[in-house]
Kinemage of the C-alpha trace (Angstrom):
@kinemage 1
@onewidth
@group {chain A} dominant
@subgroup {mainchain}
@vectorlist {calphas} color= white
{ca met a 1} P 0.000 0.000 0.000
{ca pro a 2} L 1.347 3.437 -0.875
{ca thr a 3} L 2.324 5.996 1.725
{ca ile a 4} L 1.947 9.764 1.578
{ca val a 5} L 4.471 11.862 3.496
{ca ile a 6} L 3.360 15.207 4.933
{ca asp a 7} L 5.996 17.622 6.261
{ca val a 8} L 4.900 20.432 8.574
{ca met a 9} L 7.301 23.213 9.587
{ca pro a 10} L 7.142 26.145 11.975
{ca lys a 11} L 6.522 29.460 10.237
{ca pro a 12} L 9.731 31.508 9.811
{ca glu a 13} L 8.557 34.155 12.270
{ca val a 14} L 7.853 31.572 15.000
{ca leu a 15} L 10.608 30.759 17.474
{ca asp a 16} L 11.953 27.229 17.142
{ca pro a 17} L 13.818 26.406 20.382
{ca gln a 18} L 14.578 22.817 19.348
{ca gly a 19} L 16.029 23.963 16.042
{ca lys a 20} L 18.060 26.679 17.799
{ca ala a 21} L 19.454 24.145 20.276
{ca ile a 22} L 20.545 21.851 17.448
{ca asp a 23} L 21.951 24.815 15.510
{ca ala a 24} L 24.047 25.913 18.496
{ca arg a 25} L 25.639 22.461 18.794
{ca leu a 26} L 26.544 21.974 15.121
{ca pro a 27} L 30.062 23.487 15.306
{ca asp a 28} L 30.805 21.621 18.537
{ca val a 29} L 30.186 18.258 16.870
{ca gly a 30} L 32.020 19.076 13.638
{ca phe a 31} L 29.178 20.181 11.333
{ca arg a 32} L 30.362 23.719 10.569
{ca glu a 33} L 28.992 23.685 7.016
{ca phe a 34} L 25.374 23.738 8.253
{ca ser a 35} L 23.395 26.509 9.927
{ca gln a 36} L 19.911 27.780 10.711
{ca val a 37} L 18.307 24.478 11.666
{ca arg a 38} L 14.510 24.387 11.839
{ca gln a 39} L 12.803 21.348 13.290
{ca gly a 40} L 9.451 20.271 11.938
{ca lys a 41} L 7.154 17.272 11.932
{ca arg a 42} L 6.826 14.423 9.452
{ca phe a 43} L 3.646 12.397 9.095
{ca glu a 44} L 3.293 9.206 7.059
{ca val a 45} L -0.207 8.064 6.100
{ca thr a 46} L -0.981 4.812 4.351
{ca val a 47} L -3.392 4.946 1.425
{ca glu a 48} L -5.958 2.257 0.725
{ca gly a 49} L -5.793 1.934 -3.059
{ca asp a 50} L -4.058 4.144 -5.605
{ca val a 51} L -2.752 7.633 -4.940
{ca thr a 52} L -4.733 9.876 -7.269
{ca asp a 53} L -4.931 13.667 -7.443
{ca ala a 54} L -8.122 13.428 -5.387
{ca val a 55} L -6.308 11.431 -2.682
{ca leu a 56} L -3.493 14.006 -2.611
{ca asp a 57} L -6.115 16.736 -2.262
{ca arg a 58} L -7.584 14.845 0.702
{ca ala a 59} L -4.094 14.535 2.222
{ca lys a 60} L -3.728 18.313 1.936
{ca ala a 61} L -7.106 18.741 3.637
{ca leu a 62} L -5.993 16.367 6.397
{ca ala a 63} L -2.798 18.354 6.891
{ca thr a 64} L -4.615 21.686 6.878
{ca glu a 65} L -7.439 20.661 9.193
{ca leu a 66} L -5.664 18.341 11.621
{ca leu a 67} L -1.885 18.076 11.344
{ca ala a 68} L -0.721 21.700 11.107
{ca asn a 69} L -1.536 24.557 13.449
{ca pro a 70} L -2.162 27.403 10.957
{ca ser a 71} L -1.173 30.114 13.433
{ca thr a 72} L 2.349 28.719 13.926
{ca glu a 73} L 3.009 26.157 11.179
{ca tyr a 74} L 2.791 25.660 7.441
{ca ile a 75} L 2.610 22.573 5.235
{ca ala a 76} L 6.042 22.340 3.672
{ca asn a 77} L 5.524 19.303 1.465
{ca ile a 78} L 3.099 16.534 0.564
{ca glu a 79} L 4.364 13.682 -1.587
{ca val a 80} L 4.118 9.976 -2.218
{ca ala a 81} L 6.902 8.135 -0.395
{ca lys a 82} L 9.510 6.591 -2.635
């Protein structure tokens, strides 16, 4: 059965303390080439049947209505898992 992946991220203007904590540690653990970490959420939903445009539209509705808090988060990506 196919899986749809939904990524939800904090809006840029919202503080991200977990991302900031990771960001602060990057140089200490040898990852100096990376910066400005933002931590989000990943959801995987299994689809009964084929993934059609209508099913992807329903996944977007699910993300909008249930998975993301519109005042602090945005839906960064919705795709079929590879």
